[in-house]
C-alpha positions in Angstrom: 79.5 -6.1 71.6 81.8 -9.1 71.6 85.0 -8.3 73.4 88.2 -10.3 73.4 91.8 -9.8 74.6 93.9 -8.0 72.1 97.0 -10.0 73.1 96.6 -13.6 74.3 99.6 -13.3 76.6 97.7 -10.7 78.5 95.0 -13.2 79.4 97.7 -15.7 80.4 99.4 -13.2 82.7 96.0 -12.3 84.3 95.3 -16.0 85.0 98.7 -16.6 86.5 98.4 -13.6 88.8 94.9 -14.4 90.0 95.8 -18.1 90.6 98.9 -17.1 92.5 97.4 -14.3 94.7 93.7 -15.1 94.5 92.9 -11.6 93.3 94.1 -8.8 91.0 93.9 -5.0 91.4 94.3 -2.5 88.6 95.5 -5.1 86.1 96.0 -3.2 82.8 94.6 -5.0 79.7 93.7 -4.2 76.1 90.6 -5.7 74.6 89.4 -5.7 70.9 85.8 -5.0 70.2 83.7 -6.5 67.4 84.4 -3.5 65.2 88.2 -4.1 65.9 88.6 -0.9 67.9 90.7 -1.1 71.1 89.4 -0.8 74.6 91.8 -0.1 77.5 90.7 -1.4 80.9 91.9 -1.7 84.5 90.7 -5.1 85.9 90.2 -5.7 89.6 88.6 -8.9 90.9 89.1 -12.3 92.6 88.9 -16.0 91.8 85.8 -18.0 92.5 86.6 -21.4 94.1 84.6 -24.6 93.8 84.2 -27.4 96.3 87.3 -29.2 95.2 89.5 -26.1 95.7 89.6 -25.4 92.0 89.0 -22.1 90.4 85.6 -22.2 88.6 85.5 -18.6 87.5 86.3 -15.0 88.2 84.4 -12.0 89.4 85.3 -8.4 89.5 85.0 -5.1 87.6 86.6 -3.6 84.6 87.2 0.2 84.5 87.3 1.7 81.0 90.4 4.0 80.7 90.4 4.2 76.9 89.9 8.0 76.9 92.8 8.5 79.4 95.1 6.2 77.4 94.3 8.0 74.2 95.1 11.3 75.8 98.4 10.0 77.0 99.2 8.6 73.6 98.3 11.9 71.9 100.5 13.7 74.3 103.4 11.4 73.6 102.9 11.7 69.9 102.9 15.5 70.1 106.1 15.4 72.2 107.7 13.2 69.5 106.7 15.6 66.7 108.0 18.7 68.6 111.2 16.9 69.5 112.0 16.2 65.8 110.8 19.6 64.6 112.7 21.5 67.3 115.8 19.6 66.4 115.5 20.7 62.8 114.7 24.3 63.8 117.8 24.3 66.1 119.9 23.1 63.2 118.4 25.8 60.9 119.3 28.5 63.5 122.8 27.1 63.9 123.7 26.8 60.2 122.6 28.0 56.8 123.9 24.8 55.3 120.8 23.1 53.9 122.5 19.7 53.6 123.3 19.8 57.3 119.7 20.6 58.1 118.4 17.8 56.0 120.9 15.3 57.6 119.7 16.3 61.1 116.1 15.9 60.0 116.8 12.4 58.6 118.7 11.2 61.6 116.0 12.4 64.1 113.2 10.9 61.9 114.9 7.5 61.8 115.7 7.6 65.5 112.1 8.4 66.6 110.6 5.9 64.2 113.1 3.1 65.1 114.3 2.7 61.6 117.9 2.1 60.3 118.1 3.4 56.7 116.7 6.1 54.6 117.5 9.2 52.5 116.2 12.6 51.5 115.9 13.4 47.9 115.4 16.9 46.4 113.9 17.4 42.9 116.1 19.3 40.4 113.4 20.5 38.0 115.9 22.0 35.6 117.6 18.6 35.0 114.6 16.5 35.8 116.6 14.6 38.4 116.0 13.2 41.9 119.1 14.1 43.8 120.1 12.5 47.1 121.0 15.2 49.6 121.3 13.1 52.8 121.4 9.4 53.5 121.8 7.1 56.5 122.3 3.3 56.6 123.0 3.1 52.8 126.2 2.0 51.0 128.8 4.7 51.0 129.0 5.1 47.3 125.2 5.8 47.0 125.9 9.3 48.4 127.8 10.3 45.2 125.1 9.0 42.8 122.7 11.0 40.7 119.1 9.8 40.4 117.3 10.2 37.1 114.3 9.0 35.3 115.0 5.3 34.7 113.7 5.5 31.1 116.2 8.2 30.2 119.3 6.7 31.9 119.1 2.9 31.6 122.1 2.9 29.3 124.1 5.3 31.5 123.4 3.2 34.6 124.8 0.1 32.8 127.9 2.0 31.7 128.6 3.9 34.8 127.4 1.4 37.5 125.4 4.2 39.1 122.5 3.8 41.4 119.0 4.9 40.5 115.7 5.3 42.3 112.5 4.3 40.6 109.0 5.3 41.8 106.6 2.4 41.5 104.1 4.8 40.1 105.6 5.9 36.8 103.0 8.6 36.2 103.7 10.1 39.6 107.5 10.1 39.0 107.0 11.9 35.7 104.7 14.4 37.3 107.0 15.2 40.1 109.8 16.0 37.7 107.7 18.5 35.8 108.9 22.1 36.4 105.4 23.6 36.3 103.7 21.0 38.6 101.1 22.7 40.9 99.9 20.6 43.9 96.5 21.0 45.5 97.3 21.8 49.2 96.9 18.9 51.5 97.7 18.5 55.2 99.5 15.3 54.4 100.1 13.8 50.9 99.7 10.0 50.5 103.0 8.0 50.8 104.3 6.2 47.7 106.8 3.4 47.1 110.1 3.4 45.4 113.0 1.1 44.7 116.7 2.1 45.1 118.8 -0.3 43.0 122.0 -0.8 41.1 122.0 -3.8 38.7 125.7 -4.2 38.5 126.0 -5.0 42.2 122.6 -6.6 42.5 121.7 -4.0 45.1 118.1 -3.3 45.7 116.2 -1.6 48.6 112.5 -1.0 48.9 111.5 2.4 50.3 108.4 4.2 51.4 108.4 7.9 50.5 106.8 11.0 51.9 106.6 14.2 49.9 108.3 17.4 51.0 106.2 20.4 49.8 106.1 24.2 50.0 103.8 26.7 48.3 102.0 24.1 46.2 105.3 22.8 44.9 107.0 19.4 45.4 110.5 20.0 46.7 111.5 16.4 47.3 110.7 13.4 49.5 111.9 11.4 52.5 112.6 7.8 51.5 112.7 5.3 54.3 113.4 1.5 54.5 110.7 0.0 56.6 110.6 -3.6 57.8 107.6 -5.7 56.6 106.2 -5.9 60.1 106.1 -2.1 60.7 103.5 0.3 59.2 104.3 4.0 59.1 101.6 4.9 56.5 98.9 5.5 59.1 98.4 6.7 62.6 100.9 8.7 64.6 104.0 7.9 62.5 102.1 9.0 59.4 101.2 12.4 60.9 104.8 12.9 62.2 106.2 12.4 58.7 103.6 14.7 57.2 104.5 17.4 59.7 108.2 16.9 59.0 107.7 17.1 55.2 105.8 20.4 55.5 108.5 21.8 57.9 111.3 20.8 55.6 109.5 22.3 52.6 109.6 25.7 54.3 113.3 25.3 55.1 114.1 24.4 51.5 112.1 27.3 50.2 113.9 29.7 52.4 117.3 28.3 51.4 116.6 28.6 47.7 
């Protein structure tokens, strides 16, 4: 298979070190295989010099440590998940205030993901509303706003200058607001996108959302502002948010 450096700067650092010292030992590098999978290696070797005291090549060995690095990464991921879930569990044991528990969960999730803004919405099926219960990094007056189906409250929003959240998938939004919605159990439900906005102040924020579920019911969702260069819809961050959504679903069910 064709193998190339995953980061060009890694090759530059390798060259600089071997040109300076004449050799390298246990130089850690990432390579990308033809199928785009990553290969973690430790490189040890030395420069090959020509007649004019110029480097004409390199010789050495590459030790594949991919399995070891994957195990370390999985351990770190598990530690992150347990840290967030334990923080929420501690808050649940300390207080019966659901709002306080949700706030702790949001703060810890943003911290571990390296994000600055987000909110937790619960679904009020009786009123067919999305209600913000916790928020971080959003304008202060958002906290007092109600979130309703945009089709039903467009006039109200214009008159009251309230904020609203709109799911990009309109059919999903209507389904989540149904009182009798039954979900097929899934380890993690696919994320979905939404926009938080208020036309009067020309405020708009794009959010990526993750369902909170319990007993085949949708309880609400985490909504996070994610920079364009960051992806939390796959890999370790995705599993972390899935675990947190399931955990919060149980907490909401117990509090109701």
